[in-house]
N, C-alpha and C positions, 0 to 999 in steps of 0.2 A: 624677363628683364625686357624695358621698352627699347624700341629700336632708336638708332640715331641719337644716342646719349652723346653730348658734347664733351670735350676735353675738360671744359670748365666745370662741368657737371661732376665729372669723375674726380676732379681735384677736391671739389667740395664734398664727396663722399669719402674721400680719403682722409680729410680734415674731421669729417664727424666720427669716424671710426676711431681717430687718436683724440677726441675731445675728453677732457677729464671732469668737466663741471656740466650741472644741467644748463647753465647759461651758454656755454660754449656749444653744447649739443644742440640746443634751441636755435642759435643763430647759423649753424652750419645746416640744419633742417629747412631754415627759412631760405637759406641761399640755393639749397638743392630744388626746392619746390619752385622758386622763381627761375631756375635754369633748366628745368625737366621739359621737353618738347611737349606742349600741348595738343595731343590728338588721340585716335582712338586705341592705339596700341600701348599708349602711357597710362591709360585710366587707372589701372590696378595699382601702379607704382604711386601715381597721385594721391590715391585714397590712403595707401599705406604712409605716405608722407605726412598727409594729414592726421592721420592716428598718432604718429610718433610726435609730431608737433604739439598735439593737445597733451599727451602724456608728459613731454618735455616742459611746458608751461605748468603743469601740476607740480612737477618736481620743483621747479624754480619757486613757485608759490610757497610750497611746503618748506622749503629751505628758509625763505625770507622769515617765516612765521616761527621756526625753530632752528635757527642757526647753529646752536651750540648743543642740540640734543642728539644724542645716540650715534653721531657719526665719528666722534674721536677726532684726532689730530690729521690734518690735510698736509700733502707734500706734494710740491710741483717743483722739479729740479730741471731748469733750462738746459738744453740741449747744447753740448760744445763738440768741437772736433768733427772727425768724420763719420761718427754715428754714435748711438747711445744703446749700451747693452744694460739690461736690467738682470741681475744675479740672483737666481732663485735657488731654493733648496731646504730640505728639513734641518732640523736642529744638527748642529756640529758636522754639517757636510764640508766645512772649510771655506765658505764663502769670503769671510773677512781675511782670513789668511791668504786667500787668493788675491783680494785687493792690495793688500801690502805688498805682496811679491811683484804684481805688475804696474802698479802705481805708487805714487808717493802718499797716498792717503794712508791715514793711521787710525783706523777703528779699533775698537778693544778686541782683542783676540783672547780667547780662554777656553779651557777644555770643559765648560759646561753649556748645557742648552740655553738659547734664548740671551745669549751675550748681546747680541744687536738688537738695540730697542727702536732705532729709527734708521732712515736710509742715510748711507754714506756715499758720497760721489768721489772718484778719482780719475785721473786722466793716464791712459796707458799710451807711452810713446811707440810709435812705429815709423822707422825712416823719418821722414819730415813731415809727418802728421800726428795727430793724438786720437785716441778713442776713448769715449766716456763709459766707464763701468760704475754700476751702482749697486752697491751692497745692500741687502734688504733683510728684514726680520725673517725668521724661519717660518715656514707654512707647514701646519699639521692637520690632522683630522678635525681637531678640537679648536684650533687658532689659526686665523689669518686676519691681518690687520685690513680694516675696510678700506683703505686708500690703495693697497697693492694693485688691485685689478686695474684700476685706472693708470697707475705708472707702467705696468706690462702693457697696456693697450696703446700708450702713447710712445713706447720705445721702438727703436729701429730693429731690434732682436733682443731675444732672452738667452742667458746661459743658464741650463739646469744643471745643478751639481748634486752627483751621487756619493754617498760615503761608502767606500770599499771597505772600510774597517768594521762595518756593522752589518751584521746578517740581514737586518731589515732595510738597509741603504736603498738598495733597488726599489723596494715597495713605499719606502718613504717618498722617493721620487714621483712614483706614481700617484700618491696622495696630492702631492702638489699640482700634478696635472689634472687631477680630477676635481680638487677645490677650485681651482681657477675656472674650469669648465661649468662648475655649477654658477659661475656669474658670467658666461657668455663669452670668456676669454681663453683661447684656445692655443696651446702651444705647439706649434707645427705650421706646415704650408696651408696656404689658403686654397680650398678646393676649387675645381673649375668652375663649378656652378654653385651660388650662393644667392639664395631668396631672401635671407632674414639678415638685413644690415646690421642688427645689433650685435651679432656675433662678431667677433674680432679675432684673426689669427694672426699669431706673433712667430716669424721664423725663429728656429730655436737649435741652438748647438748644446749636445750633452756632454759633460766633462766628469768622467769617473775620477774622482780623487782618492787618494792614500794607497796607491799602488804598491807602495812598500810596505804596507802591513800585512801581518800573517793571513794566508787564506784569502788574500785580495784577489788572486788570479781566479779563484773559484767563484767569487762573487761577480767577478768581470763577465764571465761567461752567463751568468743571469741576467745581467744588464745587457748584454748583446742579444740575448733571446728575447727580451721584452721590447728593446728599443731600437735595434740596430735598423729595422726598417722604416722607423719614422725619423730619426735624428742622426745627424754625422756625430760620432763618438770620438772624444779625446780623453787619452788616459794620462794622468799626471800624478805627481807627489808635489803638492803646494808647498808642504813643508820643507822639502829636500830639493826640490828645484827639477825634478825629473819632468820633461816633457813640456816644461814651461815655453821655451823658445817657439817650439812647434805650434802651441796653443796662441802665442802671440801672433804669429804669422797668420794663423786660421781666423782669429778674431777679424783682424782686417780684412781679409779676403772675402770672409763670408758676408761682410757688407755689401759686396759688389758695386764698390764705387771707383771712380777715378780722380786723379789728380790733374788740375789746371792751374798753370802759372800764367801772370798777366804781366805785361809791360805796357810803357808809355813810349809814344813815338820819339824815335831819336835816343832812347835809354835801353840799357840792359834790362833784360826781365828779372822780376823779384822771384828768386828761386828759393825762398825761405818761408813764406807761406802761401801755401798753394789752396786754392778753392776744391772742395770735395763736392762732387755730384755723381747721382746714379749712372752706372755704365749705361751708354746709349744716349746720354743725353746730347742735346743738340745745344748750338752755339747761343740760340736766343735762350734757352734754359738756363745755360750757364751764366749769362748776361744778368739775369733776375738775380742770381745769387750776390753778385757784385753789389747791385743795388735795383731796388724793386722797379724803379722807373725806366733802367738801362734797357730791357726788353722791348719796351714801346719806342725808346728814341734811338735804338741802334741803327746807324746808317749804313756801316759796312764794317768789315774786321780783316786782319791780316792774321796768318797763323804759321807756326813751326811746329812740325810733329810729325805724326804718322799719316802717311798716304798723300802727302803735299810737299810742294817744295818750298823752300825757306822763304817766307813773308808773302805767300800766296794768298790772294784774296778770296774768300769764300762767302757763301750765301748764310742766311740765318738759320737755315734748317741743315746744315753741316754737321755730321755727327763727330763729336770729339773723342779722343784716346786719351789713355793714361799718358801723363807729362807732355801733353801739348802746352805751347806757350801762345797766348792768344793777345792780341793787340786790338782794342775795341775803339771804334771811331763812331761819335754820337753826332 
């Protein structure tokens, strides 16, 4: 990797990894190329970016010439709330039932495979914030909707469901992992070193469902043997509610975000609609969430919260904590 990559380049790189269309990928690559430092150490990276831009241009041209052929439907669900989870699994793993238990969404739920034909979104409440869950069609060795990999790549995290009522349940989950890996989409933490930027890693929780079924405990041991070193495992019965509140808490905390409240000078803070940002975010990063121009125009700020006295003035690079209250001055 080239030395001295700027924060702006790294931001563009993250946007590239989450891009869902050839046009979006090409735009990100152009920005990355413009931002990469031009020196001897970055020559290899510059060459790789040029190659990827060429490939992306070919994809764009191909899509323009045959926009309706081969690809099938496309779905892009805007992110809402504190974070977006993509819910994955094989047939009858209980994805739709989970969505009905944790959100107010009402996807069709039935005891036969492939009930879900298209993505369904729902908002899970957690204290004073919400988390978005997206139910998806099942993935098997023979069937995977072509749009799914793009949705997984753009999500903040994935939730992989395993059917403990079926002896093949653990192996169906492995099939989901393998099929996504075939299209350079990996369920799990990003490795410390990554040379090929076309591979995207999505942090993942594994949910072992139907623990109330016969012999589920035996299958759970198989699940632990296969996946315990790779994913956090949560055991539930979506049908009967076992483990659901623990899962609700885990889904929020796994996002690793904090809540920040805002107030206007001389007025009480708005404690009903916090902004959520990654843990470790600075004041100026949070200001950009309020409005994209705020980060550039921020003159000063006062804060009430962790590690400060009430109303203390802080610098732009002050690191925020959960439930801080911020008064921005532009």
